[in-house]
C-alpha atoms as one frame of an Amber mdcrd trajectory, in Angstrom:
protein
-258.122-146.583-232.359-255.475-143.948-231.955-252.055-144.569-233.607-248.900
-143.352-233.662-246.682-141.431-236.106-244.599-143.678-238.221-240.662-142.512
-238.164-239.582-142.349-241.617-235.829-140.690-240.753-234.174-138.787-237.463
-231.291-136.850-237.142-230.516-134.344-234.108-230.477-130.738-236.026-229.104
-129.153-232.333-226.904-130.333-229.782-225.524-128.749-226.785-224.568-129.793
-223.306-228.743-128.629-222.186-230.362-130.435-224.682-230.435-131.839-227.737
-233.143-130.500-231.417-233.835-133.800-232.992-235.254-132.799-236.551-237.621
-136.036-237.540-239.334-136.890-240.798-243.025-138.592-240.344-245.678-140.037
-241.527-249.252-138.980-239.467-251.691-142.244-239.884-254.008-140.452-242.677
-250.735-140.673-244.573-249.475-137.089-244.876-245.701-137.097-244.385-244.046
-134.013-242.404-240.452-133.407-242.564-239.638-131.218-240.135-241.382-132.511
-236.798-238.466-130.856-233.878-238.499-132.899-230.718-236.350-131.218-227.980
-234.238-133.653-226.163-233.235-133.023-222.225-232.773-134.009-218.837-235.543
-134.839-216.887-235.883-132.872-213.779-237.154-132.712-210.482-239.738-129.868
-208.117-239.175-129.701-204.696-241.928-128.644-202.160-240.505-128.739-199.131
-242.254-127.006-195.842-240.737-126.144-192.486-242.238-127.024-189.103-243.159
-123.775-188.973-245.569-123.922-191.668-243.441-122.259-194.503-242.675-123.582
-198.678-238.992-123.086-199.177-238.998-121.483-202.575-236.517-119.781-205.179
-236.124-116.756-206.375-233.648-116.243-209.378-233.411-115.162-212.488-234.432
-116.932-215.940-232.746-115.590-219.289-235.705-117.801-221.458-238.333-115.551
-219.654-235.409-112.158-219.229-236.739-111.991-215.439-236.740-112.346-212.028
-238.669-115.538-210.760-240.223-116.953-207.665-240.205-120.741-208.148-239.575
-124.004-206.026-236.481-125.453-206.246-235.661-127.892-209.123-232.771-129.140
-211.197-231.890-131.501-213.879-231.779-135.499-213.027-227.915-135.709-213.983
-227.385-139.328-216.438-227.729-141.792-214.674-228.928-140.814-210.632-232.021
-141.683-209.832-234.353-138.533-209.150-235.236-138.984-205.690-231.205-138.525
-205.356-231.609-135.496-207.748-234.188-134.019-205.065-232.890-134.652-202.353
-228.920-132.897-203.445-231.223-129.731-205.525-233.030-128.639-202.390-229.519
-128.607-200.618-227.696-127.326-203.273-230.318-124.634-204.040-231.388-123.833
-200.499-229.131-125.222-197.477-232.252-127.259-196.947-232.775-130.703-196.579
-235.377-133.840-195.555-237.237-136.361-195.566-238.460-136.644-199.679-240.930
-138.595-201.212-241.952-138.607-204.785-246.024-137.601-205.129-246.344-137.328
-208.743-243.817-137.346-212.419-245.684-135.107-214.892-245.091-135.045-219.164
-243.889-131.456-218.724-244.736-130.953-222.423-245.659-133.853-224.454-245.792
-132.405-228.214-242.444-131.295-227.988-240.180-133.001-225.621-240.564-136.212
-223.563-238.758-134.710-220.868-240.669-135.241-217.599-241.023-133.757-214.280
-240.796-136.063-211.098-242.258-134.105-207.788-241.282-134.392-204.688-242.829
-133.269-201.252-241.289-133.442-197.651-240.730-132.255-194.579-237.132-130.379
-194.473-235.246-127.860-191.723-232.100-125.590-192.814-228.845-128.160-192.283
-226.208-125.575-194.379-225.036-123.076-196.615-226.216-123.038-200.435-223.529
-124.834-202.848-224.390-122.715-205.921-223.304-123.398-209.359-221.083-120.879
-211.213-223.879-119.489-212.795-226.198-120.054-210.098-227.108-116.828-208.083
-230.504-117.641-205.955-232.133-116.530-203.216-234.527-118.951-200.928-237.463
-117.500-200.196-239.713-118.804-196.880-243.806-118.165-198.098-246.255-119.418
-195.412-248.162-122.039-197.039-251.597-120.044-195.426-250.320-117.507-198.039
-249.492-119.870-201.450-252.936-119.407-203.400-252.346-115.963-202.830-249.279
-115.554-203.932-250.143-117.320-207.132-253.016-115.421-207.666-251.526-112.055
-207.405-248.948-113.062-209.843-245.913-113.437-207.766-245.581-117.231-208.432
-246.295-117.725-212.083-243.782-120.181-213.526-246.218-122.968-214.273-244.183
-125.997-213.313-244.526-124.404-209.925-248.231-122.945-209.551-249.050-126.775
-210.482-247.192-128.236-207.682-247.945-125.868-205.294-251.201-126.572-205.472
-250.906-130.243-206.064-248.709-130.417-202.779-250.715-128.467-200.282-253.642
-130.528-199.454-250.204-133.025-198.177-249.473-130.997-195.297-250.550-132.102
-192.448
Protein backbone atom coordinates (compact mmCIF):
# COMPACT_ATOMS: atom_id res chain seq x y z
CA UNK A 1 0.00 0.00 0.00
CA UNK A 2 1.34 3.41 -0.95
CA UNK A 3 2.00 5.83 1.89
CA UNK A 4 1.75 9.60 2.12
CA UNK A 5 4.82 11.73 2.53
CA UNK A 6 5.43 13.10 6.03
CA UNK A 7 5.63 16.91 6.20
CA UNK A 8 8.52 17.84 8.50
CA UNK A 9 8.15 21.61 8.12
CA UNK A 10 6.39 24.09 5.90
CA UNK A 11 6.89 27.79 5.21
CA UNK A 12 5.57 30.42 2.81
CA UNK A 13 8.26 31.02 0.17
CA UNK A 14 6.17 33.61 -1.73
CA UNK A 15 2.73 35.12 -1.33
CA UNK A 16 0.66 37.48 -3.50
CA UNK A 17 -2.96 38.27 -4.20
CA UNK A 18 -3.18 35.46 -6.76
CA UNK A 19 -1.08 32.65 -5.35
CA UNK A 20 1.12 31.40 -2.58
CA UNK A 21 4.17 29.19 -2.97
CA UNK A 22 4.84 26.92 -0.04
CA UNK A 23 8.19 25.23 0.62
CA UNK A 24 7.84 21.91 2.42
CA UNK A 25 10.48 19.68 3.94
CA UNK A 26 9.20 16.12 3.59
CA UNK A 27 10.18 12.56 4.44
CA UNK A 28 9.29 9.95 1.82
CA UNK A 29 8.15 6.46 2.87
CA UNK A 30 11.61 5.11 1.93
CA UNK A 31 13.20 7.50 4.47
CA UNK A 32 14.62 9.96 1.94
CA UNK A 33 14.20 13.60 2.97
CA UNK A 34 13.65 16.58 0.67
CA UNK A 35 13.85 20.11 2.05
CA UNK A 36 12.83 21.97 -1.08
CA UNK A 37 9.52 20.60 -2.32
CA UNK A 38 7.50 23.57 -3.57
CA UNK A 39 3.68 23.59 -3.69
CA UNK A 40 1.68 26.27 -5.53
CA UNK A 41 -1.46 27.26 -3.67
CA UNK A 42 -4.08 29.21 -5.61
CA UNK A 43 -7.84 29.48 -5.69
CA UNK A 44 -9.82 26.67 -7.28
CA UNK A 45 -11.32 27.71 -10.60
CA UNK A 46 -14.30 27.09 -12.83
CA UNK A 47 -14.38 26.29 -16.54
CA UNK A 48 -17.67 26.80 -18.39
CA UNK A 49 -18.90 24.93 -21.47
CA UNK A 50 -21.92 26.98 -22.51
CA UNK A 51 -23.75 26.39 -25.77
CA UNK A 52 -26.46 28.36 -27.54
CA UNK A 53 -29.78 27.31 -29.08
CA UNK A 54 -28.05 27.65 -32.46
CA UNK A 55 -25.54 24.94 -31.46
CA UNK A 56 -22.57 27.24 -30.92
CA UNK A 57 -20.17 26.93 -27.99
CA UNK A 58 -19.12 30.14 -26.22
CA UNK A 59 -15.34 30.64 -26.21
CA UNK A 60 -13.15 33.59 -25.28
CA UNK A 61 -9.98 34.81 -26.93
CA UNK A 62 -7.52 36.72 -24.78
CA UNK A 63 -3.85 37.34 -24.21
CA UNK A 64 -2.24 34.97 -21.67
CA UNK A 65 1.05 36.32 -20.40
CA UNK A 66 2.40 32.96 -19.16
CA UNK A 67 2.23 31.64 -22.73
CA UNK A 68 2.98 35.09 -24.22
CA UNK A 69 0.24 34.63 -26.82
CA UNK A 70 -3.43 35.13 -27.52
CA UNK A 71 -5.32 31.94 -26.57
CA UNK A 72 -8.76 30.64 -27.53
CA UNK A 73 -10.35 28.87 -24.57
CA UNK A 74 -13.57 28.27 -22.69
CA UNK A 75 -14.62 30.97 -20.21
CA UNK A 76 -13.05 30.42 -16.80
CA UNK A 77 -12.12 32.11 -13.57
CA UNK A 78 -11.12 31.72 -9.96
CA UNK A 79 -13.60 30.78 -7.25
CA UNK A 80 -13.39 33.68 -4.80
CA UNK A 81 -12.74 32.94 -1.11
CA UNK A 82 -15.98 31.58 0.40
CA UNK A 83 -17.79 31.52 -2.97
CA UNK A 84 -19.69 28.48 -4.19
CA UNK A 85 -18.17 27.14 -7.46
CA UNK A 86 -21.62 27.16 -9.11
CA UNK A 87 -22.02 30.86 -8.31
CA UNK A 88 -18.51 31.50 -9.62
CA UNK A 89 -19.38 29.75 -12.91
CA UNK A 90 -22.50 31.90 -13.41
CA UNK A 91 -20.56 35.06 -12.50
CA UNK A 92 -17.56 34.32 -14.72
CA UNK A 93 -19.71 33.43 -17.75
CA UNK A 94 -21.71 36.65 -17.38
CA UNK A 95 -18.68 38.87 -16.74
CA UNK A 96 -16.45 37.47 -19.48
CA UNK A 97 -19.08 36.96 -22.19
CA UNK A 98 -22.42 38.62 -21.39
CA UNK A 99 -24.03 35.15 -21.61
CA UNK A 100 -26.15 33.55 -18.89
CA UNK A 101 -28.04 30.32 -18.49
CA UNK A 102 -28.67 27.22 -16.43
CA UNK A 103 -25.35 25.60 -15.63
CA UNK A 104 -24.73 22.29 -13.90
CA UNK A 105 -21.53 20.83 -12.57
CA UNK A 106 -20.43 17.85 -14.65
CA UNK A 107 -16.88 17.19 -13.44
CA UNK A 108 -14.08 18.29 -11.20
CA UNK A 109 -10.43 17.61 -11.87
CA UNK A 110 -7.07 17.89 -10.18
CA UNK A 111 -5.20 20.57 -12.11
CA UNK A 112 -1.62 19.40 -11.46
CA UNK A 113 -1.46 17.14 -8.39
CA UNK A 114 2.33 17.10 -8.43
CA UNK A 115 2.56 20.84 -7.74
CA UNK A 116 -0.83 22.14 -6.54
CA UNK A 117 -4.00 21.11 -4.70
CA UNK A 118 -6.05 23.33 -7.07
CA UNK A 119 -9.34 21.88 -8.38
CA UNK A 120 -11.01 22.77 -11.69
CA UNK A 121 -14.80 22.65 -11.53
CA UNK A 122 -16.40 22.08 -14.95
CA UNK A 123 -19.87 23.50 -15.59
CA UNK A 124 -22.08 22.76 -18.58
CA UNK A 125 -25.30 24.24 -19.89
CA UNK A 126 -27.29 26.15 -22.43
CA UNK A 127 -26.82 29.92 -22.43
CA UNK A 128 -28.05 33.01 -24.22
CA UNK A 129 -26.65 36.50 -24.60
CA UNK A 130 -28.32 38.57 -21.88
CA UNK A 131 -26.07 41.58 -21.48
CA UNK A 132 -22.66 43.09 -22.05
CA UNK A 133 -19.30 41.92 -20.78
CA UNK A 134 -18.29 43.17 -17.32
CA UNK A 135 -14.51 42.96 -17.61
CA UNK A 136 -11.92 43.75 -14.95
CA UNK A 137 -9.41 46.48 -15.76
CA UNK A 138 -6.79 43.82 -16.56
CA UNK A 139 -9.05 41.92 -19.00
CA UNK A 140 -9.40 42.35 -22.76
CA UNK A 141 -11.61 39.50 -23.98
CA UNK A 142 -13.15 38.75 -27.36
CA UNK A 143 -16.17 36.42 -27.36
CA UNK A 144 -16.00 33.75 -30.07
CA UNK A 145 -18.86 31.40 -30.97
CA UNK A 146 -17.77 28.07 -32.45
CA UNK A 147 -20.28 25.59 -33.87
CA UNK A 148 -20.20 22.46 -31.67
CA UNK A 149 -19.89 20.32 -34.80
CA UNK A 150 -16.57 22.05 -35.58
CA UNK A 151 -14.91 21.80 -32.14
CA UNK A 152 -12.91 18.64 -32.80
CA UNK A 153 -11.55 20.15 -36.01
CA UNK A 154 -10.49 23.29 -34.10
CA UNK A 155 -8.77 21.13 -31.47
CA UNK A 156 -7.01 18.95 -34.04
CA UNK A 157 -5.96 22.06 -35.97
CA UNK A 158 -4.43 23.64 -32.87
CA UNK A 159 -6.83 26.61 -32.70
CA UNK A 160 -7.90 25.39 -29.24
CA UNK A 161 -4.73 24.28 -27.49
CA UNK A 162 -5.13 25.10 -23.80
CA UNK A 163 -5.15 21.66 -22.17
CA UNK A 164 -7.99 22.44 -19.79
CA UNK A 165 -10.26 23.72 -22.55
CA UNK A 166 -9.45 20.75 -24.78
CA UNK A 167 -10.31 18.29 -22.00
CA UNK A 168 -13.48 20.16 -21.05
CA UNK A 169 -14.68 20.46 -24.66
CA UNK A 170 -14.11 16.78 -25.39
CA UNK A 171 -15.81 15.84 -22.13
CA UNK A 172 -18.86 18.05 -22.75
CA UNK A 173 -19.47 17.55 -26.48
CA UNK A 174 -21.35 14.26 -25.95
CA UNK A 175 -23.57 15.96 -23.33
CA UNK A 176 -25.19 18.30 -25.85
CA UNK A 177 -28.71 16.98 -26.39
